[in-house]
C-alpha positions as CSV (number, residue, x, y, z in Angstrom):
1,M,-0.2,0.4,-0.2
2,I,1.1,3.7,-1.2
3,L,-0.1,6.6,1.6
4,A,-0.4,9.6,-1.6
5,G,-1.5,13.4,-0.2
6,D,-2.8,16.2,-2.0
7,V,-1.3,19.4,0.2
8,G,-4.1,22.1,-0.9
9,G,-4.0,25.7,1.2
10,T,-7.6,25.4,1.7
11,K,-7.9,21.2,1.5
12,V,-5.4,18.0,2.2
13,H,-6.6,14.9,0.1
14,L,-5.1,11.8,1.3
15,A,-5.4,8.3,-0.7
16,L,-4.3,4.9,-0.1
17,F,-3.3,3.7,-3.4
18,D,-2.4,-0.6,-4.5
19,F,-1.1,-1.7,-7.4
20,V,-3.0,-4.7,-9.3
21,D,-2.0,-6.2,-12.7
22,G,0.7,-3.7,-12.4
23,K,-1.5,-0.4,-12.2
24,L,-2.0,1.7,-9.5
25,E,-5.8,0.6,-7.8
26,H,-7.5,3.3,-5.8
27,S,-8.3,2.4,-2.1
28,R,-9.6,5.0,-0.3
29,D,-9.8,8.6,0.3
30,K,-10.7,11.6,2.4
31,Q,-10.5,15.1,2.6
32,Y,-9.4,17.1,5.5
33,L,-10.3,21.3,6.2
34,A,-6.1,21.9,6.6
35,K,-6.9,25.1,8.6
36,Q,-8.4,22.4,11.5
37,Y,-5.6,20.9,12.1
38,S,-2.0,22.4,13.5
39,G,0.4,20.2,11.5
40,L,0.7,17.3,8.1
41,E,0.9,14.5,10.5
42,D,-2.0,15.3,12.6
43,I,-4.2,14.7,9.2
44,V,-2.1,11.7,8.1
45,R,-2.4,9.9,12.0
46,E,-6.4,10.7,11.3
47,F,-7.0,9.2,7.9
48,M,-4.6,5.8,8.6
49,G,-5.8,5.1,11.9
50,G,-3.3,2.7,12.4
51,D,-2.6,1.3,9.0
52,K,1.1,0.5,7.8
53,V,2.5,2.2,4.4
54,N,6.0,2.2,3.5
55,A,6.1,4.5,1.0
56,A,4.6,7.9,1.1
57,C,4.5,11.3,-1.3
58,F,2.9,14.4,-0.7
59,G,2.0,16.9,-3.3
60,V,2.7,20.5,-2.0
61,P,2.0,23.8,-3.0
62,G,5.8,25.5,-3.2
63,P,9.0,25.2,-4.4
64,V,10.8,21.7,-2.1
65,R,14.2,22.2,-1.8
66,E,16.1,19.1,-0.2
67,G,13.3,18.0,1.0
68,R,11.9,20.5,3.2
69,L,9.8,23.3,2.2
70,R,7.3,26.2,4.0
71,L,4.0,26.2,2.4
72,T,2.6,29.4,0.4
73,N,-0.9,29.8,1.7
74,L,-1.0,27.5,5.1
75,P,1.8,27.9,7.8
76,W,2.9,25.0,7.8
77,T,7.0,23.7,7.4
78,L,7.5,20.6,6.0
79,D,10.1,17.7,6.3
80,S,10.2,14.6,4.8
81,R,12.6,13.5,7.0
82,E,10.5,14.5,9.4
83,L,7.6,13.1,8.4
84,A,9.3,9.6,8.4
85,K,10.5,9.6,11.5
86,D,7.4,11.1,13.3
87,L,4.7,8.8,10.5
88,D,7.1,5.4,10.9
89,I,7.4,5.7,7.2
90,D,10.4,4.1,5.4
91,Y,10.2,6.2,2.6
92,V,8.2,9.7,2.7
93,F,8.7,12.2,0.1
94,L,7.8,15.8,-1.4
95,I,7.3,17.0,-4.8
96,N,5.6,20.5,-6.1
97,D,2.0,19.7,-6.2
98,L,1.8,20.4,-10.1
99,Q,5.0,17.6,-10.6
100,A,2.5,15.5,-8.4
101,N,-0.1,16.0,-11.2
102,G,2.4,16.0,-14.1
103,Y,3.4,12.2,-12.7
104,G,-0.5,11.8,-12.9
105,I,-1.3,12.4,-16.3
106,A,0.4,9.3,-17.4
107,E,-1.6,7.8,-15.3
108,L,-5.1,8.9,-17.2
109,G,-7.4,7.3,-19.0
110,P,-9.0,8.8,-22.3
111,D,-12.7,9.4,-20.5
112,Q,-10.8,10.9,-17.6
113,I,-9.4,13.7,-19.8
114,Y,-12.0,16.9,-21.7
115,T,-10.2,17.6,-25.0
116,L,-10.5,21.6,-25.3
117,S,-8.9,22.0,-28.9
118,D,-7.1,19.2,-30.8
119,G,-4.4,21.5,-32.6
120,D,-1.6,19.4,-34.3
121,S,-2.2,16.5,-31.8
122,G,0.8,14.4,-34.0
123,Q,3.5,17.3,-32.6
124,L,6.4,15.6,-30.2
125,G,7.6,18.3,-28.2
126,N,7.4,19.8,-24.3
127,R,4.0,20.0,-22.8
128,A,2.7,22.3,-20.2
129,L,0.4,22.3,-17.1
130,I,-1.8,25.2,-15.4
131,A,-3.8,24.3,-12.3
132,A,-6.1,27.0,-10.3
133,G,-7.7,26.3,-7.5
134,T,-7.0,27.8,-3.6
135,G,-3.7,29.1,-6.0
136,L,-1.9,29.0,-9.3
137,G,0.0,26.2,-10.1
138,E,2.2,25.9,-12.8
139,G,4.5,23.3,-14.3
140,F,6.2,21.8,-17.5
141,L,7.0,18.3,-19.0
142,I,9.6,18.0,-20.6
143,W,10.2,16.1,-23.8
144,D,13.2,13.8,-23.6
145,G,12.8,12.2,-26.7
146,R,11.2,9.1,-25.2
147,S,9.7,9.9,-22.2
148,Y,8.1,13.3,-20.4
149,V,9.8,14.2,-17.6
150,P,7.7,16.6,-14.9
151,Y,9.5,19.6,-13.5
152,P,7.6,21.9,-10.9
153,S,7.5,26.1,-11.3
154,E,6.4,29.0,-9.3
155,G,5.1,30.7,-12.4
156,G,1.7,31.0,-10.7
157,H,3.5,34.4,-8.7
158,A,4.9,36.2,-12.1
159,D,3.9,39.5,-12.6
160,F,0.0,40.0,-13.5
161,A,0.0,41.3,-16.8
162,P,-3.1,43.4,-17.7
163,R,-3.9,43.1,-21.3
164,T,-7.5,45.3,-21.7
165,E,-8.7,48.6,-20.1
166,D,-10.6,46.2,-17.7
167,E,-7.8,44.4,-16.8
168,I,-5.4,47.3,-16.2
169,D,-8.3,48.9,-13.7
170,L,-8.0,45.6,-12.2
171,L,-4.3,46.1,-11.6
172,R,-4.7,49.4,-10.1
173,F,-8.0,48.6,-8.0
174,L,-5.6,45.1,-6.3
175,K,-2.3,47.1,-5.9
176,Q,-4.5,49.1,-3.4
177,K,-6.3,46.1,-2.2
178,Y,-2.8,44.7,-1.3
179,N,-1.0,47.3,-0.9
180,G,1.5,46.6,-3.5
181,R,2.9,44.0,-6.3
182,I,0.3,41.8,-8.2
183,S,1.1,38.0,-9.3
184,F,-1.3,36.6,-11.4
185,E,-2.1,34.3,-8.5
186,R,-4.9,37.7,-7.4
187,V,-6.5,36.9,-10.3
188,V,-6.5,33.4,-12.0
189,S,-7.3,31.5,-8.6
190,G,-10.0,31.2,-6.1
191,Q,-9.6,34.5,-4.4
192,G,-9.2,35.9,-8.1
193,L,-12.4,35.3,-9.0
194,T,-13.6,37.2,-6.0
195,N,-11.4,39.6,-6.9
196,I,-12.5,40.3,-9.6
197,Y,-16.0,40.1,-8.6
198,E,-15.4,42.8,-6.2
199,F,-13.7,44.7,-8.5
200,L,-16.7,45.3,-10.6
201,R,-18.9,46.3,-7.6
202,E,-17.0,48.5,-6.6
203,V,-14.9,50.1,-9.3
204,R,-17.0,49.6,-12.1
205,G,-20.7,50.0,-10.1
206,M,-22.1,47.2,-11.8
207,E,-25.3,46.0,-9.6
208,E,-25.6,43.8,-6.6
209,P,-29.3,42.8,-5.9
210,N,-29.9,42.2,-2.3
211,W,-30.4,38.8,-2.4
212,L,-27.1,38.3,-4.3
213,A,-25.2,39.8,-1.7
214,E,-26.6,38.3,0.8
215,R,-25.8,34.9,-0.6
216,I,-22.0,36.1,-1.2
217,A,-21.6,36.6,2.8
218,H,-23.3,33.7,3.9
219,E,-22.0,31.2,1.2
220,D,-18.8,30.4,-0.3
221,P,-18.3,33.6,-3.3
222,N,-16.6,31.3,-5.5
223,A,-19.3,28.9,-5.3
224,V,-22.2,31.2,-5.9
225,I,-20.4,33.6,-8.8
226,T,-20.0,30.2,-11.0
227,E,-23.5,29.0,-10.8
228,L,-25.0,32.2,-11.6
229,A,-23.0,32.8,-14.1
230,L,-23.2,29.4,-15.6
231,T,-26.9,29.7,-15.4
232,A,-27.1,33.0,-16.5
233,K,-28.9,34.3,-13.4
234,S,-26.6,37.6,-12.4
235,E,-24.8,40.2,-14.8
236,I,-22.2,40.5,-12.5
237,C,-21.7,36.8,-11.9
238,H,-21.3,36.6,-15.7
239,K,-18.9,39.3,-16.4
240,A,-17.0,38.1,-13.2
241,T,-16.3,35.0,-14.8
242,D,-15.7,35.9,-18.4
243,M,-12.7,37.9,-17.0
244,F,-11.6,35.4,-14.9
245,V,-11.6,32.8,-17.7
246,S,-9.9,34.9,-20.5
247,A,-7.1,36.2,-17.4
248,Y,-7.1,32.2,-17.0
249,G,-6.4,31.4,-20.9
250,A,-4.2,33.8,-21.6
251,E,-1.9,32.7,-18.7
252,A,-2.1,30.0,-20.1
253,G,-0.9,31.0,-23.2
254,N,2.3,33.0,-21.8
255,L,3.3,29.8,-20.0
256,A,2.8,27.8,-23.5
257,L,5.1,30.2,-25.6
258,K,8.1,30.4,-22.4
259,I,8.1,26.4,-22.7
260,L,7.5,26.1,-26.2
261,S,4.8,23.9,-25.3
262,V,4.0,22.0,-28.7
263,G,2.8,18.7,-27.3
264,G,0.0,20.8,-25.5
265,L,-1.6,22.6,-23.1
266,Y,-3.2,20.5,-19.8
267,V,-5.4,22.4,-17.7
268,G,-5.8,20.7,-13.9
269,G,-7.2,21.9,-10.8
270,G,-10.3,22.2,-9.1
271,I,-11.6,24.9,-10.9
272,A,-11.6,24.1,-14.6
273,P,-13.8,20.9,-14.5
274,R,-16.5,23.6,-11.9
275,I,-16.3,25.4,-15.2
276,L,-15.8,23.2,-17.7
277,E,-19.2,24.8,-20.0
278,K,-17.3,28.4,-20.0
279,L,-14.4,27.0,-20.9
280,K,-16.1,25.4,-23.8
281,D,-17.6,29.0,-25.1
282,G,-14.0,29.9,-26.8
283,T,-13.2,32.7,-24.2
284,F,-10.4,30.8,-22.6
285,M,-9.3,29.4,-26.3
286,K,-9.4,32.8,-27.7
287,A,-7.0,34.3,-25.1
288,F,-4.7,31.4,-25.1
289,T,-4.0,32.4,-29.1
290,D,-3.9,35.9,-28.9
291,K,-0.3,36.1,-29.1
292,G,0.0,37.9,-32.4
293,R,2.6,37.2,-34.2
294,L,2.8,33.4,-33.1
295,S,-0.6,33.1,-32.5
296,Q,-0.5,30.3,-34.9
297,L,1.8,28.2,-32.7
298,L,-1.0,28.5,-29.7
299,V,-3.7,27.4,-32.5
300,N,-1.5,24.1,-33.4
301,M,-1.2,23.0,-29.3
302,P,-3.5,20.8,-27.9
303,V,-5.7,22.3,-24.9
304,R,-7.0,19.5,-22.6
305,I,-8.8,19.4,-19.4
306,L,-7.6,17.0,-16.6
307,L,-11.6,16.3,-15.3
308,E,-10.0,13.5,-13.0
309,S,-10.2,15.1,-9.1
310,R,-7.3,12.8,-7.9
311,S,-4.3,13.2,-11.0
312,A,-2.4,14.6,-7.8
313,L,-3.2,12.2,-5.7
314,I,-2.7,9.4,-8.3
315,G,0.7,10.8,-9.5
316,A,2.1,11.2,-6.4
317,A,1.6,7.5,-5.3
318,A,3.5,6.9,-8.9
319,Y,6.1,8.7,-7.7
320,A,6.8,6.8,-4.1
321,E,6.5,3.5,-5.9
322,A,9.0,4.4,-8.8
323,R,11.3,6.3,-6.0
324,A,11.1,3.5,-3.3
325,A,11.6,0.6,-6.1
326,D,15.0,2.8,-6.7
327,L,16.3,3.0,-3.0
328,S,15.2,-0.5,-2.2
329,G,15.5,-2.6,-5.6
330,V,11.7,-3.8,-5.1
331,S,9.1,-2.6,-7.7
332,A,5.5,-2.7,-5.9
333,R,4.1,-2.9,-9.9
334,A,6.7,-5.7,-11.0
335,A,5.8,-7.8,-7.6
336,S,2.2,-7.1,-8.7
337,V,3.1,-8.8,-12.2
338,K,5.0,-11.6,-11.2
339,F,2.0,-12.5,-8.0
């Protein structure tokens, strides 16, 4: 059995996997609200309930250095050596959450991926990965001539680059709100959608009916905005979602240009599957391909949406097995095929 974790700024998602006929098989999983716990160890102990695993891997939001990091959106510091000792697990690995997503892609089936744009699917080359959730994750899969090797990035924290008058004024609004520099994560993330909504209400003066203000105040604002936008029940919510998806597409295109991802772009994270119908309407692809003299390069890149919410968990489990096998000389995949 292998323990896999997807550690987000809001939730920690844990799962147990086994190998059957050389393939990962999900055993059980559970999500926990991160802020209700003092650290990852407490969550793992509660989830495991005394069960034993030999290897674990956690996809985490932030740069991992020598098996250690301080999380970007949580006041936790994680160390793989300390986790292994405290949890009595032989092998514990920490990797960037987008890197975990990258390893997970190879394990997904066709029904777990939606193709937004076919592009030229015959091209071989690097692939890009972008994922908006609590934060904005970015990563890339480098084609080495034989396979794709996932690498992490902190590109979501790069400077927000406005393209329209609305986005220019949004930048001014956010600079005032956050008292300084604005990254793309302030716009393309869960909080980003709420930021855009507040900009439209406070700067553009768009109407917020009392019933909507009540819902925004007492429910998850992003869920409310998304619901009312997709059902066409609120003009301000529709406009906020439209601006969000356009900015998402634009930054995805920026990432694709920077790593020359002719092999395609993958869109992961928790938001994309929930707004899939909006992603299909052309707003995302218009912004993605709007790159001037290099627009045709982007048109030729396939764009795919990861529908599987457990892709990072699956990738973390695959990574844990491979690395533990390297260190121990025993492969769970090989063993499962043999027996």
